[in-house]
N, C-alpha and C positions, 0 to 999 in steps of 0.2 A: 504494500500500500504506500502511496506517495505521502510525504509529510503534509502537503497542502490538504489532501483529503482527510487525513487523520486528524489534523488540527480542526478542520471544519466539523468533523463528526464529534469531536470532544468539546466543541464550543469555545475554542481558544483561537487566537491568531497564530499565524505561522511564527511570528516573532516570540509569542508566548511559549510556543513549543520549544524553540531554540533557547529560551531562557532556562529551561529545565534540562534539556538534552543537547549535547553537542551536535548530534546528527541522528539519522534514523537508526544506524547501527548501535548507537549508545542506548536508544530506547529498547531495541531488541535484546541487548545484553542485560539491561535492567529487568526486563520481563522474564528472561530466562533465569536470572539470579533469584528473582522473587518466587518463581515457580519451583525452583530447586529447593530453596529454603523452606517453603511451605510443605513440600513433599517430605523433606527430611524431618521437619518438626512433627508432622503427622505420624511418621514411622516411629519416632522416638516416643511420642505420647502413647501410641498403641502398644509398643513393646513394654513401656514402663507400667502400663495398666494391668499387665499379666504377670503372675508369678512364674518363676522358673529361670533356667539357665539362659543367658543372653544368646548363645549360639542356637539353642532350640527355638528361641523367639525369631531369630533371623531366618531359620529354616522354614518356619511357618509363613513368613512374609515373602521370601524369595526363592524357596526351594533348596534342596540339599546342595546343589552345585554352587550357589552363591555363598552359603555359609561354610562349605568345605574349603573355600579358598582363603578363609580368614586365618 
């Protein structure tokens, strides 16, 4: 999506967009970082809410291959 269209959809000016982000790639990087952080926090919360061994919890979430590489 172009910055102009994105700014318009968000109800901000193009200059307002650039006041927060250096460019479109900076926005995409921030979105990815936010998505990654939220996903990680969700996994930590889910694992923390269950009793048991941390490896066993990871196996539940990701399968035996992921936990076996720890």
